[in-house]
N, C-alpha and C positions, 0 to 999 in steps of 0.2 A: 726242641719246641721253640718256635719263633715268638719273640716278645712283642705282643701287640699293644702293650700298655701305652707307650709313647704315641702311637698312632691314634689310639682312642682318646688320649688326653688332648692331642692336637685337634682332633675333630670336634670335641666338646668346646674347646676354647674358640675355634673358628665359628662354630654355630652361635655361641654366646655373643661374640663380638659383632657378627653380622646382624643378629637379631636386634641388638640394641641400636645399631646404626640405622636399620630399616625403620624401627619404631620412631626414633627421633626425627627422621626425615619425613616419613609419611604421616605419623600421628601428631607430632608436635610442630611440623612445618619449618624446621631449622634449615637455613639455606645450604645448598650443596656447593655452590661456587661463590667466591668473593664478589660482592656487588661493586665492581669497579666504577660503574656509572653513577653510583650514589655520591651525592655532594653533601652528605651529612657527616659531621665529625664530632667525636667525643673528646673533650679536653679535660684533663684532670690535674689538679695541683695538690701536691702533698707538702705539708708544712710540719717540720719537726724541730723541736727546741727543748731545752731543759728549763723548767720553771722553778723559781724559789717560792717560799711561803709568801702569801699575800695575793692581792688582786692581779690578774693577768688580762691584758687586752691586746688583741692582734687585729690589725686592720689590713685587709687584703683588697687590692685593686680587682674590680670585677667588670666585665664588658658592659658598656652602657649604650654606645651607639656604634655598632660594628659595621656600618655602611651597608654593603650588599648582603651581609649575613643577618640571619634572624636567630635569636636564642630561643629554642623551642623546648628546652628542658633544663633543669638545674637540680643539683643535689649537694647536700652538705652532711658530713659525718664529723661531729665534734661532741663526743659524749660528755655531758656535764656542763657544757658551755651554753651561754645564751647567745643568740644570733639576731642581729638586726642589720639593716642596710641604711646607708646615708649617701647623699650626693654632695660632692665637694669639687668645685672647679670643673664642672661638667663630667666628672668621673663618678661612677657608681662604686661604692666601697662596701664590702661585707665585713662586719665587725663581730669578732668572737670575744666574749667576755666571761670571766669566771671570778668568783670572790676569792677562792683558795685553790691553788694548784701547786703541786710539788712533784718534781721528778720529770721524767721524759714525757713529752706531750706530742701527739701526732694528730693533725687535723687534715681533713680532706674536703676539697671543694671541686665540683665538676659541673660542666654544662655541655649541652649538645647544640652545636651551631649548624645551621642549614643555609646553603647558598641559595638565595632567592633568584629564580630565573628572571632575566631581563631587568635586573636591578642595576643601579649605577653606584660606582664607588665614590662619586661626589656627594657631599653632604650639603644640602640646601640650608640656608639660614635667612629667614625673613627679616629679622631685626638686624640692626647694625652690629658688626663684630666689636669686641673690645679694642680699645686703642692700643697700638703697639707701644710697649714700654721699653725705653732705652735703659739698659742695666749696666752697660760697659762704661768704664772710666779709665783715664790714664793711657798707658801704652796700648791696651786692648782697644780702646775707643779709636785711637789713631789708626791702628792696624785694620779695624773693621771699616773705617771710612775709606781707607785706601782700596780695600777689596771691593767695596761698593762702587767706588768711582770707576774702577777697571771693569766691573760687570755691567754698569750702566752703558758704557760705550759700545757694548756688544749685545744690547737687548733693545726691545721695542715696546714691551708691555710687561705686565706682572709675571705671566708664566715664563717668558724668556729671561726675565731678570732673575727669577728663582733658579732656573737652570744654569745661568751664567755664574751666579754666586756659588752654587754647588760644584760646578766644574773648577772654579778658582780654588775652592777649599780642598780639592783633590791634589793640590800641588805641595802637600806637606813634604818637608825635607829639601825642597828647592826654592822655597819662598819664605823668608824670615818672618814676614807679616802674617802669613798663614800659620806658621809654627807658634807665634805668640798667641793667636786666637785659639788654637787647639791645645795650648799648654803642652805641646810636644806629645800629645796623645792622639794618634791618628786612628781613632776608633770610629765606628759607624755612629754611635750615639754622640760622641764629641763633635763630629762634623755636623750632625743635625742641630745640636744646641747652638753651635757657632753660626749656622745659617739663619736660625731664628733671630739671633742678636743682630746680625748684619741687616736682615730685612726690617728690623725695627727702626734702624736709621733711615730707611727709605719710606717709613710710614706704612709698611705692609704688615698686617696682622698675620702671624704664623705661630705654630705650636709643634712641639715634638710629639710623635706618635710611637708607642711601643707595642709590638705585636709578635706573632709567631708565624712560622710557615706551617701550613697544614699538610703534613707528609704522613702517609700511612705507617704505623708502627714506630713512630719517632719517640724515643725515650730520652729523658734528660734534655729537653728542648731548650735551646738558648733563644733569648729574645733578640729580635731585630728592630731596627729603628729607622724612621723616616720622618718627614715633616709634612704638614698641611698648611698651605698658604691661602688666604682669603682673596678671592677676586671674582667679580661679576656675580655676586650673590651666592657663591659656593666655596666650600673648603675643598681645595684640590690637593691630592697627595703627590709627593715627589720623593723618589728614592735618592740617597746621596750620590750614587754613582750612575744614575740613569741619564739618558739623553733626551727624554721626553716625559711629560707628566703621566701619572698612572701607576698602577701596581699589578703584579701578577695575580692571577685568580686565587692562588692559595695563600695570599698574605691576609692574615686576620688581625685587625686592629684591636688591641686589648684596652689600653688606657692612654691618656694624653697628658702632657705637662711634664714637670720635673719631679713629681712625687715618686718615691721608691715603690717597688712592687709590694713589699710587705713592711708594715710599721708595727712596732710593739713597744711596750714599756718595760720589758725585761732586759736584764743584762746578759750578754753572751751572744753567741752566733745562732742564726736561724738557717736551717737547711731547707731549701725549697726544691721540689722536683716536679717539672711540668711534663706531662705525657700526652701524646696525640695519637688517636687511632680513628680509622674510618668506622663509623657506627653502622653495624649490621642491623638492618631494620627487621629484626625478628619479632619485636613486640607487636607490631601491627598485624603481622601474619598470624601469630599465635592467638591474638585476641579474637580472631574470626572463629576459632574452634573452642567450644566450652571445655575447659580443662578440669579434670578431676583433681581430687586432693593429692593423689600420688603423682600425677603429672606436674602439678605445681611444685611439689617437693623435689621432683627430679630436676626441674629447671633451677630451683633455688640452690641446688648443690652443683651447678655447672660452673665452669671456669669464668663465665661472664659476671659472676657475683664478686670476683676478686677485685682488689684495687687495680686501676688501669696500668700502673707501672709493673705490677706483678704479672698481669696478663701478658705484657710484652716479653717478660722473662720466660714464661711458659711457652710462648710461641716459638722460642728458640729451643728450649729444653725438649719439647715434644718431638722435634725433628731429629734429635740425636739417635733414638732407636732406628729410625729409617736409615741414617748414615751407617749405623752398626750393621744393619741387614745387608747393605751394599758391600761392606767389608767381608761379611760372611760369604756372600756369593763370589766375590773376587778371590778369596783365599781358598774356600772349600770346593767350589765348582770350576773355577777357571784356573786356579793355581798361581795367582800373582804373589810373589814373595815381597815382603815389606818388613820394616822394623816395628817391633812392638805389637801389641794386640789391638788397641784402640787409638794409637797415636795419630793415624791419618784423620780420624774424626775430629780430634781436638785441634789439629792444624786447620782442618776445614772450617771449624767454628771461628778461628781467628781470621780466616779469609773473608768472612762476612763483612768485616770492617775495613780490611786493607784492599779489597777487591782481589780477584783471582791472580791477575798478571803481576800486580805489585806484590802480592803475598808470596808468590813463587819466587820472584826476584829477591825479595828481602830474606826469605827463609833460606835460599841457597847461599846468599852472602854470609849470613850469620853462621850457618852450619859449616860452610867451607872454611871460614876463618877460625871457627872453634875447633875444627878438626886439625888444622895446622898447629894450634896451641896444644891440643891433646897429644899430638905426636911429639912435640918438644917435652911435654911433661913426662912422657914415657922414659926419657933419658934420665930424669931426676929420681926414678925408682921410688915414687910415692906410694903410700898405701891407698886402698880403693876409696875410702870415704874422703880423706883430704884431697885426693885427686879430683873427685867429683865436685868438691867445694871450690877448688881452683877453676875448674871448667865453668861452673855456674857464675862465679865472679867475673870471669872473662866475658861470658855471654852478656851479662848485664852491662859491662863496660862497652861492648860492641854495640848493643842496642842504644845506649846513651849517645855514643858517638854518631851513629847513623841518624838518630833523631835530630841532633843539633846540626849535623852537616846538611841533611836534606831540607831542614827549615831555613838555613842560611841560603841555600840554593833556590828557595821558593817552591819546593816540592813538599806540600803538606802531607801527601800520602805517606811519606817516609816516617812521619810521626807515629803512625799506627803500628810500627814494628814493636812497640811496647806492649801490644795486645797478644803477642805470641806467648804460649805457655812456657815459662822459663824452665821448669823441671823437665818437661817433655823434650825440649830442645837439648838440654844437658844430657839426658839419657840417650837421646838419638845420637849425639856426638860420641858418647862413650861406647854405645853399641856398634856404631859404624866403624870406630877405630879397632874394636876387638875383631869384628868380622874381617876388616882389612888385614890385620895381623895373621889371623888363622886361615882365611880362605883366599886372600889376595884382593887386589883393588877391583878386579872385574866383578866379583860377587858383591862387594860392598857397594859399588856404584849401581849394580843391578837392583839391589834391595832399596837403595836410596831413591832411584827413579821409580820403582814400584810404589814406594810410599807416597811420593809426590803425585803420581798418577791416580792412586786411590784417593788421596786427599782432594784432588781436583774434581774427581767424579762425585765424591760425597758432597763437596761444596755445591756442585751443580744441582744435585738432587735435593739437597736441604734448603735451597733458596728458591725453589719453585713456589710461587705465591699460591697457586691452587692447592698444592699439597700442604703448605703451611696453614692455610685456612681450614682445610679438611681435617687435619689432625687436631687443630684447636677446638673446632666446633664438635667434632666426633672423636674424642680421645679414646673411645672404645676400640678404635682401629688398632691400638697398641696390643690388644688381646689377640687380634688376628696375626700381627707381626710375631707375637710370642709363639703362636701355633706354627707359623712358617719356620721360625728358628728351631723349634723342636724337630720338625721334619728334616731340616737341613742337617741337624746334628746327628741324624741317623744315616746320613749318606756316607758310604764308604767306597764308592766306585772311583773310576778314573777321573782325573781333572783334565780340562781341555788342554792345558799346557803339557801334561804328561802324554797325551795322544800325539802331540807334535814331537815331544822329546823321544818317544819310542816308536817313531814312524818307521824306522828301519826294520824293527821286529815285525811290524805289520806287513811290510813288503815280503819278508822271508816266509811269513805264514801263508801268504797268498801264492 
């Protein structure tokens, strides 16, 4: 008697997943495709620290005058804290305060920024700007004056003077006067601060601007820095390494001046995490439809209610089942041989940061070198666990060496080799060496190439923006994938590779 239970279960799961998908799309109006044309961004800041007994005060810089952007929404999550805002040196600050706090504290502040069409990045100022303050003394003052004199000879007005000074400050390492100004720290922020000091000698009011790049799905965003110089009634922005005034469209100015991003009265370190995501404009569409109590609860328990940094993590995690389904098809239907069960999916996840070509190159280098070490360890007759420990240590040494070497060569992509899953690479080297000994180098290389091919295909599928958006907004699609996996698990016929392998028997049969 044929067992129909798996087929019935797969059908129920498929109907359930598709029904929830259709209901959310038709009834709740959730978007089916990522709105790439949207210029609305959600930016979230997570602040974590350990508080001792007593009053705690945290001052967070908050956007005040973001130029061509408009802040259309804001939200704060700080249980037990009082919240108020203040303006200091043209910067808007959010102040969190509590009388007694003890232990781990986590605060959230988020806002939604919208790019205003036909707006300008120049900030008009009707009253006279503050006078430029000369803060340099001693050797730095002499160095700044020298840089200013050299820049003046190659400029005609304030914009060209600013560009000439910034170009001069890019000569760190080849000009001792520039090194003195930068304190031998050739960072973007240090160049911006030095440019402001040099412009003060010329009587030009300037200020440092701190901001972020608005990139979809950016987690742990780093701040970028530029300057604004006053001329002809406007504050005009200049990037340290640019050849003309202006900013790219995705540069968002956060705060200005020399104040730090977060200030507090507690002792110890403060961990901040800034996350950027393109805001899907579902709220406006959903508001057009009167929602029932159950519908509001359904949206309340969606992934959109999670903190923004956690959302970015789930955007990656939800793509893993799709990559696993690709492996199932490759292994059970096509017959591709590879190492491990889910190793190619884990390698594909690391390719998200290294990019595919660099990931393949670095992975091949590490595994190839590790395989040579594994062959040498075979002569030492070590036990299995100590041998694996030796291979793991050698893999870490190789990754460290590659990171340092590529950094010295100016290839920053090589630094991402540290993102490879260490244990998976170690087991791949061990498994490949065993297959090499038992079945020969041809079989080992065949399985190695099959693993890289599967990882590349998984990487391609898992990085499709449409699918990433679809799985995040409609996670019930995973129920459909579960149904498909159950059906594939019942397949026991020929694989495509076997049809090619046994082609001679087919000829004899005919």
